[in-house]
N, C-alpha and C positions, 0 to 999 in steps of 0.2 A: 368642767373638767375636757379634756379631748377625748373625743367617743375611743379613737385607736389606743390612746394611753388607758383608758377605762378596758378595754376590748384584750391588752395587752398585760393586764395584772390577772385579768379573770385567768386568761390562759396560763400564767406562772402559778397561779394558786391549784389549779385543777393537775397543771403537772407536780406539784409538790404534795398532793393528796394522790396522787398517782404513786407517786414515791415512797410515801409512807406505805400505802396498802402492798406492794410489791415487797417494801422491805418488812414488811409485818410476815408477811406469807413466808418470805425465804428465811427468815429469823425463828420462824415457828417448825415449819418443818426441818430445820438444822437443831434445833429443842429433840424432835421428835428423834433423828437420825441420831443422836447421840445418846438417846434415852434406850434406842432398840439395840447401838452397835454397842455398847455395856454391856445391855441383855445377853449379848449374841457371844463374848469375850467370858462372860460365865459359863457359858453353854461348851464354849471350847475348851472351857477348863477344867470342868466338871467332867467333858468326853477324854482330854487328857489324864484326867485322876482314876477315870474307870481303863486307862490301857494299862496302868502304871499298879492297879488292885488287880486286874485280869493274872498278872503276872506274878504276885507278892500270895494272892487266897490259895488254899488249897480245896473249901470248899466248892465242890461242882454247882449245887444250887445258888449258891453265891456268887459263882463265876458266873451262870446262865443269867443270873438278876444283873450283876454290874455290865454286862453285854448288853439285855434290854434298855436296861438304862440310857448307855454309851448310845446306841443306833438310833433313839427316841430325840434325845439331846444336840445331837452333832449337828454342826452345821458343815460345809465343804471343807476339807483338810486333806492334810498330807503330813505324814510321821517319817523325818529322816532321823538316822543313827549319827553319833560324833564325827564321822568322816563324810556325812551326806546323802547316803547310800537310803532309799526309800524301802521301809519296811510297813507303812498301813495307810490305806487310801480310805476319803468316805465322801459319798456326795459329789464323785465327778462323773464326767459323760461316760455311762455305760457302754458306749457304742465305741469308745475310743480305749477303752481300758484296756482289752485285748488285741492280740493279734492271731488271727486263724492260720491254723498252718496249711498251706498250699496241697499238702498231701492229704489231708485228712479236714474235712470244712468243718466238722463236729466237733473237732479238738483244737481245744484254744490255749496258745504258749504265752510264753512272758508279756509285759504291757509293753507298750508304744511307748521306749523312751523321750522321744520327741515333745510327745503332747504331754508328760507327766513330768519333763523340765521345765516348759514352758507354764502350766500352772504352777509349777513351785515356786518361778520368778515371781511370776504374779503375784503369787500371798505375800512371799516379802516384802513385796512393794506396798502391801496393805497394810501387814500387822508386825507387831514384834510378835517373836515366837515366844510359847509356852516348854518351859525347859521340865522334864521330868525324867528323874533318876526309877529307873530299872533295876540294877543290880548295885553292889555297894560303890564298883569303880566304871558305871557308865551310865549315861544319860542320854535321853533323845530331846529331839526339840519337836514339835508340835506348830506345824503353820496352818492357817484356818483364812479362807476367805469370806468378806460379806453374802449372804442369803438373797437369791433372786429379789424377796421382798426389800431390805434394803437396799439393796443396788436401784431397784425401780421406785424407793421412795426417794432415793436421791436426785434422780432424777425429774421425779414428777413436775417438782415447783418450776422449774425452767418451762417445760411442756406448757404448765398452765400458764405462766405468765406468755409466751408464745404465742400462743392461740388465744390468750385475751388480748393483747395485742394485733393481732393480724385482726381480730373483729373488731377493736376500736378504730384501727387504721380502715378498713372498708367503711364504715359507720360514717367516721368522721368527713373521708372523701366522696362520700353517697349525698352526707349532709351541706358539704363543701359547697358542690356540683348544684344541688338542688336551691343554696342558697345563692348562689351567682348566677342561676339561671334565671330567680327570681329578681335578681339585681338588673341583670341586663335589660328583662321585659318594663322594670322601672325604667331606667336610663332610656329606652326605644320610648316608650310612654309620652315621659317627660320633655323628650327632647322634641319627638315629634306635634306635640300640641304646642310648645313651645314657636315652635316656627310656623304652626297655625295660627297662632296667635299676632305674630308681628305682620303677617301675609298683608292683613288690612289696613293696619295703621300707615304700613311702608307706601300702600297703594295709594291711600288718599294721600299723603305726604308728596309723593311724586305729582299726582294732579295737583295740589298746592304749588308744587315748585313751577309748574310748567304755565299754571295761570299767572300768577305772579310776571314769570318771565311776558308773556303774552301781555296784561295789563299795563307793565311798566316797563314796557319795550327793555328789560333787563337782560339780555343773552348775554352780553359780554361782564356783566355785576359781579366783582370776584368775591360778595357775600353769598348772592346765590349760588355759585360753582363749588363753593365751599360747603353749603347745605346740600348742594345735589350731590357730593361726596359721599358727604356722612350718609344721605339717605341710601347710596347705592352700597356703602358700608353695612348697612344694618339688613340688606338684600344680603350680602353673601352671610351674613353671621346669621341669617334664616335657612338660607342655602346650607348653611355648615348644618344645623341640626336636623334639619330633614334629611339633609345622608345618616343620618345614626341610625343604623340596624337595617339595613339595606346594604348589600354591596356595592361599594362604589366604584365607578370607573377610572384605569390607572392608565393613564395615557405617558409614553417615554418624551421627559424634558430633561434637558440641562439642569443638573441640580444647583448651578453656581448663578444660574440663570433668574430660576426661581427664588434660591435664597436671596440673594442681590435685591430682586424687585422688591419682596419682602420689607426688608432692611431699608431702602432707599423708600418706603412708605413710613413706614412705624419709626423712622429716627427723627422725623418732623415732629411726632407727636409727644417727645417727650424731651425731658432736661438736655440743654446742648452742654453741660457738664462730663454727659456721658459719650463718649467716640466709639462709633460701631467699625470694624473693620471686616471685609470678608476677601478671603485670599483660598486658594486653591486652584484645580484644572476644570478650565471650563468645559471641555470637551467631556465631563464624565454624566453619564445619563442615566435617568433609574426612571422607573415605574411612578409614579406620582400623581395625587389628585389634590390637585394645586388648593382647592377653597379646607380641604383638609390639612394638608400639609401646612398652609398656611396659619392655619389655627395652632398647630403643633409647635411653630415659632412664635407664634405669639404668648404662647405658654411660659415656652422657656425665656423666652425676653423679659417677660413682664416680673417671671421669679427671680430673674440674672438684675433688674433694675430695683426690684425690693430687698435684693441682698444686698445692695451697693448705698452707701450711706449718702454721699453727695457727689463726690469725683473717681470716674471710675472708666472703664470699657468694656466692650461684650465682642469680642471676636468667633466669627464664625470659620473653623479652617476645614475644606474640602478636599480628602485624599482615597488614594486607590488600594486597596489590599488586592494584590494580582493573584497571590496563591488561592485565597477564599474567593476572589470575584466581588470582592464586597465594597461598595464603596461608604469610606467613615464622613460623618459630620459631626465635629467639635465644634460644640457651644461652649465656651469660656469667659466667665466674671472674674473679675475681681473683688467681689462681695467679700459677706463675713464668711464664708464656705460653711462645711456640711462635716458632723461628724461622722465619722466611719461606720458606728452603728446605726447610723440614720440613713446608709447608704439603700435599703430595701425600703424601708418604714416612707420614706420621701413620695413613694410610687402608691400607699394606700390612699382609700378615700375616707376623708376627713381628715387626713394628717396635713398641719398648718403650723406654721411657726408666728401669724399674726393673728391680733386679737377680731378682726371682723372676719379674716378668711373662711370661705368653705373647705379648704383644701381637697377640689376637684383637680384645680389645673393639669397637674401632672399623672393624676389617675385618667383624666380623659386623653394625655397625652399618649401617655402607657398604650391605650385603647386603640389609638390612632395608627399608630405606629406599627403594634403587632397584629391586630385584625384586619387590620385594613390595606397596610402598605406589608404586609408579611416581612415587616424589618424588627429590629430592636432599637430598645433605648434602655441606658443603664446611667449610674454615676461614675463616670471614669475614673475622676480623680478628683480630691477636694484637701482644702486645707485650713482648717480655720483660724479667719484671719487673712487669706490671700487669695482666697477664692474656690470656682468648683466650675469644674467640667463636664459636659453630660455629653453621651455619642450615640448618635441615632446611626446604626447600618441598617443599608439598603440594600438590594441586589444591582449589581452593576449589569446596566444593559446599555453599554456605549456602541454594540457592534449590532445592535438590532432588536 
């Protein structure tokens, strides 16, 4: 099984369980809220009934009992008459209930109408009123609002889920950063060890070639020349690996010349059924480390060749974005294309469509462009059955 696909399945599975837990928490809290809301509705109805009893009862002791019951059961509420005038209030902000007389600060006068009207409108938006009959031809309406406990309980699950999400995000970021650091150390160690292991046989091969030239007087032998070119190519590969993990030196080069030189080398080592086209402004320059950038081009073109079944073309178009002061390098093939859902996936380590592929080429390419050349690389466009365009973005240094 593709390790990236397996990793993605685990992500979806964990996300599924997270959604289940969050949904369960919200549903259970909603169940509690509905229960408390029903209880508070009952308390409000009892309070409303106590008001009615207060007007209809003659026994003073019973009236006092009803009043005590009403005060113990009540939630914040406002009672209005038929025309909407406020008659009673309960559980509101005592500091805003009355206004002080400017001439006598110890004396309180009628309540603040703006505050009470605002509270009344809020209660109307929360619950249907409770209708009580006061006299035979008169009725009052009792409006009430949720208690502070119920209000807090409604908000609590969202606060809880937010805190959990922040914690998981921080934990995931820390874990991911640690994992990437470990991966980087593995990459660097593997690359440098590879360069070290290649160094000895390459030096030996160079010595053997020089010995063959001298012994058989084969300075101009084309076979020896090709062998020498291949050994030099191995030297370049070893040099690439040795540069991983250390900050490479970027020198200003013509992007067109660097790309064209590599394409001229590469195209003679693949099928002649694939054509290569390099076009664009030859005067555009960028900071490039040629061995590493050649490696980038090699990975892109090898992927393009693997995507082309038999006959096709690979085009490299170099252009300038004046506003952003960036150089665009578009590598386009006429291969089988990439699904849009895979545009980001193709750069993941281990992702490959080939049975024997390691899935490291594009991952290394992204690392070399973004970490070493301070640029960007992404799938600009792709259509299944028609081809793919990868775009590389480098800083324009044509003016120095």
